[in-house]
C-alpha positions as CSV (number, residue, x, y, z in Angstrom):
1,M,94.6,137.3,114.3
2,P,97.2,134.9,115.5
3,S,100.6,134.8,113.8
4,V,101.5,132.0,111.4
5,G,103.7,130.4,114.0
6,D,100.9,130.5,116.6
7,Q,98.4,128.9,114.2
8,L,100.9,126.1,113.4
9,K,101.7,125.5,117.0
10,T,98.1,125.5,118.2
11,T,97.0,123.1,115.4
12,R,99.9,120.8,116.1
13,E,99.1,120.7,119.8
14,Q,95.4,120.1,119.1
15,Q,96.3,117.1,117.0
16,G,98.6,115.8,119.7
17,K,101.7,115.8,117.5
18,S,105.1,116.6,119.0
19,L,107.9,118.7,117.7
20,E,109.9,115.5,116.9
21,D,106.9,114.2,114.8
22,I,106.8,117.4,112.7
23,S,110.6,117.5,112.5
24,G,110.7,113.9,111.2
25,E,108.0,114.5,108.6
26,L,109.4,117.8,107.4
27,K,113.0,116.3,107.5
28,I,114.4,119.4,109.2
29,R,115.9,120.0,112.6
30,I,113.7,120.6,115.7
31,D,115.2,124.1,116.2
32,H,114.0,125.0,112.7
33,V,110.5,123.8,113.5
34,L,110.6,125.9,116.7
35,A,111.8,128.9,114.6
36,L,108.8,128.5,112.4
37,E,106.4,128.4,115.4
38,E,108.1,131.4,117.0
39,G,108.2,133.4,113.9
40,D,112.0,133.6,113.9
41,F,112.4,133.5,110.2
42,D,115.9,135.0,110.2
43,K,117.3,131.5,110.9
44,F,116.5,130.5,107.3
45,D,118.6,131.5,104.3
46,A,115.8,132.7,101.9
47,P,112.0,133.2,102.1
48,V,111.5,130.4,99.6
49,F,112.6,127.9,102.3
50,V,110.2,129.4,104.8
51,R,107.3,129.3,102.4
52,G,108.1,125.8,101.5
53,F,108.4,124.6,105.1
54,V,105.2,126.4,106.0
55,R,103.3,124.8,103.1
56,S,104.6,121.4,104.0
57,Y,103.8,122.0,107.7
58,C,100.2,122.9,106.7
59,R,100.0,119.7,104.6
60,I,101.1,117.6,107.5
61,L,98.6,119.2,109.8
62,K,95.9,119.0,107.0
63,I,95.0,122.7,107.0
64,D,94.6,125.0,104.0
65,S,97.9,126.6,103.3
66,A,96.8,129.4,101.0
67,P,95.6,131.9,103.7
68,V,98.6,130.9,105.9
69,V,101.0,131.7,103.1
70,V,99.3,135.0,102.4
71,Q,99.7,136.0,106.1
72,L,103.3,134.6,106.0
73,N,104.2,136.9,103.1
74,Q,103.0,139.9,105.2
75,E,105.1,138.7,108.2
76,L,108.2,138.1,106.0
77,G,107.9,141.7,104.8
78,G,108.7,142.8,108.3
79,T,112.0,141.0,108.5
80,E,115.1,142.6,107.0
81,A,116.9,139.6,105.7
82,L,113.8,137.9,104.2
83,A,111.8,140.9,102.9
84,S,112.6,139.9,99.3
85,D,114.2,137.0,97.5
86,P,117.9,137.3,97.0
87,A,118.7,138.9,93.7
88,L,121.0,137.5,91.2
89,P,124.4,139.2,91.0
90,P,124.2,142.2,88.6
91,G,125.8,141.8,85.2
92,K,125.1,140.5,81.8
93,K,123.8,136.9,81.6
94,G,126.0,134.7,79.6
95,F,125.0,132.2,76.9
96,V,125.1,129.3,79.4
97,D,122.8,131.2,81.8
98,Q,120.3,131.9,79.0
99,L,120.4,128.4,77.7
100,T,119.9,126.9,81.2
101,L,117.0,129.3,81.8
102,F,115.4,128.4,78.5
103,L,115.8,124.6,79.1
104,T,114.2,124.9,82.6
105,R,111.2,126.5,81.0
106,V,110.7,124.0,78.3
107,N,107.7,121.6,78.7
108,W,109.7,118.4,78.1
109,S,106.5,116.2,78.2
110,I,105.7,117.7,74.8
111,W,109.1,118.5,73.3
112,L,110.9,115.3,74.0
113,P,108.6,113.0,72.1
114,L,108.5,115.6,69.3
115,L,112.3,115.7,69.1
116,V,112.5,111.9,69.1
117,L,110.0,111.8,66.2
118,I,111.9,114.4,64.2
119,L,115.2,112.4,64.8
120,I,113.6,109.2,63.6
121,A,112.1,110.9,60.6
122,S,115.5,112.4,59.7
123,I,117.2,109.0,59.9
124,V,114.5,107.4,57.7
125,W,114.8,110.3,55.2
126,A,118.6,109.9,55.0
127,V,118.4,106.1,54.5
128,V,115.8,106.5,51.8
129,N,117.8,109.1,50.0
130,A,121.0,107.0,50.2
131,K,119.1,104.0,48.8
132,E,117.5,106.1,46.0
133,A,120.9,107.5,45.0
134,K,122.5,104.0,44.9
135,R,119.6,102.7,42.8
136,E,119.9,105.6,40.3
137,Q,123.7,105.1,40.1
138,L,123.2,101.4,39.4
139,E,120.5,102.1,36.7
140,S,122.6,104.8,35.0
141,G,125.7,102.6,34.8
142,S,127.9,105.4,36.0
143,W,129.3,103.1,38.6
144,I,131.4,101.4,35.9
145,D,133.4,104.6,35.5
146,D,134.3,104.5,39.1
147,L,135.9,101.0,38.9
148,P,139.7,100.9,39.0
149,A,141.6,100.1,35.8
150,A,141.9,96.4,35.2
151,G,145.4,95.0,35.3
152,Y,147.0,91.9,36.7
153,Q,149.5,92.4,39.4
154,P,151.0,89.3,40.8
155,S,151.2,89.2,44.5
156,R,154.6,89.5,46.1
157,G,156.6,86.4,46.6
158,M,155.1,84.5,43.6
159,L,157.6,82.7,41.4
160,E,158.1,84.8,38.3
161,L,159.2,82.9,35.2
162,K,160.4,84.7,32.2
163,I,160.2,83.2,28.8
164,N,163.8,84.0,27.9
165,D,165.0,82.0,30.9
166,L,163.4,78.8,29.7
167,P,165.8,76.0,28.7
168,D,165.9,74.8,25.1
169,P,163.6,71.9,24.4
170,P,165.3,68.5,24.3
171,I,166.2,67.0,20.9
172,K,164.2,64.0,20.0
173,P,166.1,60.8,19.1
174,P,165.2,59.1,15.9
175,A,162.5,56.6,16.1
176,T,163.6,52.9,16.1
177,N,160.5,51.5,14.5
178,A,160.8,53.6,11.4
179,P,161.9,51.9,8.2
180,S,165.4,52.7,7.4
181,A,166.3,54.6,4.3
182,N,169.3,52.3,3.4
183,P,168.5,49.2,1.4
């Protein structure tokens, strides 16, 4: 059975596509396309890139990628650098790592609308409780106790008159139209 690279190259040539065409559609350099066709997978950093490029290459050539990827996995097992996916550094995962991993596994198409619905329900509940508490306070009359003590305090700068400072009232002169007491 021909290698993965041979299958890709043969199909590309049968369809009349050039390396530049494939390079442009895959959005990778021509030397990487050549490396795929020649089976030189060590030019890639990780097997995930090789698998992804081979799947995309198969999609461009309109061939079934499943058997090609199975054969590719067998071929990748023969290379030293790409025999397995690079492992994460050893050590305990921190809280941020665990949180990030959890958030990447969440199905947001289900959870996001649910979270929004819960948020809206919480806001409505809080508003209704606040209105109910205000109504009960008004009905019970306990709000009167919360009012400050009544007392007049003149504002600053007002003229303050003291009763002691008032002048004596003027003395009325005797009326001139009154009958006199002397006959």
